[in-house]
C-alpha positions in Angstrom: -3.9 -34.0 -2.4 -3.9 -38.4 -2.6 -0.7 -38.9 -1.7 2.1 -37.3 0.2 5.2 -38.7 -1.8 8.0 -35.8 -2.5 7.8 -32.2 -2.2 6.5 -31.8 -5.7 3.2 -32.8 -4.3 3.0 -29.1 -2.4 0.8 -27.0 -4.6 1.5 -23.5 -3.3 4.6 -23.8 -0.8 4.2 -19.9 0.6 0.3 -20.5 1.5 1.6 -24.6 3.0 3.8 -22.1 4.7 1.7 -19.6 6.2 -0.9 -22.2 7.1 1.4 -24.1 9.3 2.4 -21.4 11.0 -1.3 -20.5 11.3 -1.8 -23.6 12.6 0.7 -23.8 15.4 -1.3 -21.0 17.4 -4.3 -23.5 17.3 -3.2 -26.7 17.3 -6.7 -27.9 18.2 -8.4 -26.4 16.2 -9.4 -28.8 13.5 -9.7 -31.0 16.6 -12.8 -33.2 14.8 -11.7 -33.3 11.1 -10.2 -36.9 11.8 -13.0 -38.2 14.1 -13.3 -42.0 13.2 -10.8 -42.1 10.8 -7.5 -43.7 11.6 -3.7 -43.8 10.4 -1.5 -46.1 10.1 2.0 -45.9 10.6 4.2 -48.4 8.9 8.2 -48.4 9.7 10.4 -50.4 8.0 13.4 -48.2 9.6 14.0 -46.6 13.5 12.3 -43.1 14.2 11.8 -40.4 17.4 10.9 -37.8 15.3 9.2 -38.7 13.0 6.7 -41.4 14.6 6.1 -39.6 17.7 5.5 -35.9 15.6 3.2 -37.8 13.3 1.3 -39.4 16.0 0.6 -36.2 17.7 -0.2 -34.7 14.4 -2.8 -37.1 13.7 -4.4 -37.0 17.9 -4.6 -32.9 16.8 -6.7 -34.4 14.3 -8.6 -36.3 16.7 -7.8 -39.8 14.6 -6.8 -43.1 15.9 -3.0 -44.1 15.0 -2.2 -47.5 15.0 2.0 -47.8 14.3 3.4 -51.2 13.2 7.3 -52.0 13.3 8.1 -54.1 10.2 11.8 -54.6 11.7 10.8 -57.2 14.5 6.6 -56.9 14.3 5.8 -57.8 10.5 6.2 -60.3 7.3 9.0 -59.6 5.6 7.6 -58.6 2.1 8.1 -59.4 -1.7 7.6 -56.6 -4.2 8.8 -57.5 -7.8 6.3 -58.9 -10.3 5.9 -62.5 -10.9 8.2 -63.9 -8.5 8.5 -67.4 -7.2 8.0 -66.5 -3.6 10.4 -69.8 -2.1 13.0 -67.7 -0.5 12.5 -65.3 2.7 9.9 -63.2 2.0 6.3 -64.2 3.5 4.0 -61.9 1.8 3.4 -60.0 -1.4 3.3 -55.8 -0.7 0.1 -56.7 -3.5 -1.9 -57.9 -0.3 -0.4 -56.0 2.5 -1.1 -53.0 0.9 -4.9 -53.8 0.1 -5.6 -55.2 3.2 -3.9 -52.6 5.4 -6.3 -50.7 3.3 -9.4 -51.9 5.2 -8.0 -51.1 8.4 -7.0 -47.5 7.9 -8.1 -44.4 6.2 -4.4 -43.2 5.7 -0.9 -45.0 5.4 2.0 -43.4 6.4 5.6 -44.9 5.8 9.5 -44.7 6.4 11.7 -46.9 4.5 15.1 -46.2 4.1 17.7 -47.0 1.4 19.5 -49.6 1.7 22.5 -48.0 0.1 23.9 -51.2 -2.0 22.3 -50.9 -5.3 21.5 -47.2 -6.7 19.5 -47.9 -9.2 17.0 -49.9 -6.9 16.9 -47.3 -3.9 16.3 -44.5 -6.0 13.3 -47.1 -7.7 11.3 -46.3 -4.7 10.2 -50.0 -5.0 8.6 -49.7 -1.1 6.5 -46.2 -1.2 5.5 -46.3 -4.9 4.1 -50.2 -4.8 2.1 -49.1 -1.7 0.8 -46.3 -3.0 0.2 -48.4 -6.4 -2.1 -51.2 -4.4 -3.3 -49.6 -1.4 -6.6 -48.2 -1.8 -6.1 -45.0 0.9 -3.8 -41.8 0.6 -0.1 -42.4 1.6 2.3 -40.1 3.2 5.8 -40.5 3.0 7.6 -40.3 6.3 11.3 -40.5 4.8 11.8 -43.1 1.9 15.3 -44.1 -0.1 15.7 -41.0 -1.4 13.4 -38.1 0.4 12.1 -36.7 3.2 9.4 -34.5 2.4 8.1 -34.2 5.8 11.6 -33.1 7.0 11.8 -30.6 3.7 8.2 -28.8 4.6 9.5 -28.5 8.1 12.5 -26.9 7.1 10.5 -24.3 5.6 8.4 -23.8 7.8 11.3 -22.9 10.2 13.3 -20.5 7.7 10.1 -18.9 7.1 9.7 -17.9 11.4 13.5 -17.2 11.6 14.4 -15.2 8.4 15.8 -11.7 8.2 14.2 -8.8 6.4 16.9 -9.3 3.4 16.8 -12.3 1.2 18.5 -15.1 2.9 21.2 -16.7 2.6 21.2 -20.5 3.3 24.0 -23.0 3.1 23.8 -26.7 3.2 27.1 -28.2 4.3 28.3 -31.8 4.1 29.6 -33.0 7.4 31.5 -36.1 8.7 29.3 -39.3 10.0 30.9 -42.8 11.1 28.9 -44.5 9.2 26.9 -44.2 5.6 23.8 -42.3 5.4 21.4 -41.8 2.9 20.5 -38.7 0.5 17.0 -38.7 1.6 16.8 -35.5 3.8 19.4 -33.7 1.6 18.0 -34.7 -1.3 14.6 -33.3 -0.2 16.2 -30.1 1.3 17.5 -29.3 -2.0 14.6 -29.5 -3.6 12.8 -27.3 -1.4 15.3 -24.8 -1.3 15.0 -24.3 -5.3 10.9 -23.4 -4.4 12.2 -20.9 -1.9 13.6 -17.2 -2.3 16.9 -17.6 -1.3 20.6 -17.8 -2.3 21.0 -20.9 -1.8 24.4 -23.2 -2.0 25.5 -26.8 -1.3 28.9 -27.0 0.2 30.8 -30.8 0.6 34.0 -32.7 -0.4 34.4 -33.7 -4.2 33.1 -36.8 -4.8 30.2 -36.0 -2.7 28.0 -34.3 -5.0 24.0 -35.0 -4.9 22.4 -36.3 -7.9 22.4 -33.7 -10.8 18.9 -34.0 -11.3 17.8 -33.1 -8.0 20.9 -30.4 -7.6 20.1 -29.4 -11.2 21.8 -25.5 -11.5 22.4 -25.0 -7.6 25.6 -23.5 -7.0 28.3 -26.1 -5.5 31.6 -24.8 -3.2 33.9 -26.8 -2.5 35.5 -24.6 0.3 33.5 -25.1 2.9 34.4 -22.1 4.9 33.9 -19.7 1.5 30.5 -21.5 1.2 30.2 -20.1 4.9 30.9 -16.5 4.5 27.8 -14.4 5.2 25.5 -17.3 5.5 22.3 -16.7 7.2 21.2 -20.0 7.7 23.5 -23.4 7.7 22.3 -26.5 7.8 24.4 -29.3 8.3 23.6 -33.3 7.0 25.8 -36.0 6.3 25.2 -38.3 3.2 26.8 -40.9 1.3 28.3 -40.3 -2.1 26.1 -40.8 -4.7 28.7 -41.6 -7.8 30.3 -43.9 -5.4 27.1 -45.3 -4.3 27.0 -45.6 -0.6 31.0 -44.6 0.2 31.3 -42.7 3.7 33.7 -40.3 5.3 34.7 -39.2 8.3 36.7 -36.5 7.3 37.1 -34.4 10.5 37.7 -31.2 8.6 34.3 -30.5 8.0 32.6 -31.2 11.2 31.1 -27.9 12.1 32.8 -25.4 14.5 32.2 -22.3 16.4 35.1 -20.7 14.5 33.4 -21.7 11.0 30.2 -20.3 11.9 31.7 -17.2 13.0 32.2 -16.9 9.4 28.6 -16.4 8.9 26.1 -13.4 9.1 25.1 -14.7 12.7 23.9 -17.9 11.1 21.3 -20.0 12.7 22.1 -23.6 12.3 20.4 -26.3 11.6 19.7 -30.4 12.0 17.0 -32.6 11.3 18.7 -34.7 14.3 19.6 -37.1 15.4 23.5 -35.9 15.5 26.9 -37.2 16.5 28.2 -34.6 18.6 31.3 -33.5 18.3 31.7 -35.8 15.3 29.2 -34.0 13.1 28.9 -30.7 14.8 30.8 -29.2 18.0 29.0 -29.2 21.2 29.6 -25.1 21.4 27.8 -24.7 17.9 24.7 -26.9 18.5 24.5 -25.8 22.3 24.4 -22.5 21.2 21.9 -19.4 20.8 21.9 -19.6 17.2 20.8 -23.3 17.2 17.4 -24.1 16.4 17.1 -27.5 16.3 14.7 -27.9 19.0 12.4 -25.5 17.5 12.9 -27.4 14.3 11.8 -30.3 15.7 8.8 -29.0 17.0 7.8 -28.0 13.6 8.1 -31.8 12.5 4.2 -32.2 14.3 3.0 -28.6 12.6 4.4 -30.1 9.4 2.7 -33.9 9.7 -0.5 -31.9 10.7 -1.1 -29.8 7.3 -0.3 -32.9 5.3 -2.9 -35.2 6.9 -5.5 -32.2 7.4 -4.8 -31.7 3.6 -5.3 -35.3 2.8 -8.6 -35.8 5.3 -10.5 -32.6 3.6 -10.1 -33.7 0.2 -11.2 -37.2 1.3 
């Protein structure tokens, strides 16, 4: 594996999940693998779990870590070919990617969708340009349209908590005070299509994800009907794909204790951060069935597994 851009870079999901669970038992067993290697983490957007878990994963493998926040530290970058750079951007990605490649052995990048132009966001210009011009492996720490580290984390977490029977897994939209990208939802949908599960998506009319991502996944517009007999409820807000960037604060879609009682004693999942009592009631996230903290812990092992595979190949 040269890069980890999407979950399509996973060759065998079952093997990856099992390897991550074993790694979790002895996280320092490959401490020398990354000796004298450096990972550069470039953040074009804020982070808590992604930054700290990826740093921890690199340290577990013996790597050095360099972090740079482009929100206030780096030059603004240009991505277009043939652009006359007489406006605001100071440096072209062609030079930036090649320069960073001289300082690091692996590069990890986080760059959200702007939610202004769907075509532009779905071109993934930041990640794809760095992959094109960098001479080292690149890891996606969340891009405009995907979050493959989170999706791998989710697969690991579900494997740890899944019942004996084939689980029913529900991805539910929930309200949020501001428009959010589709990245987490996109990658979760793609991941669930690779798992042995009965999977359904529930959301209000108008919040359908891209059809090329959902494919034949069932969509249920009645949230309570979707929750019936669910073993896992994964909750995430996303803005509209068709009316691009449109958001909603429809509180009838908030996750409540009453709705969770419709499930098969389901485990509650969320990638965090979460707006309490907007997206979900305190009673649900603080319940014994909430596994959001355990889920967040698995972010380290998802990142560590990806790094391990890259280091072994390179």
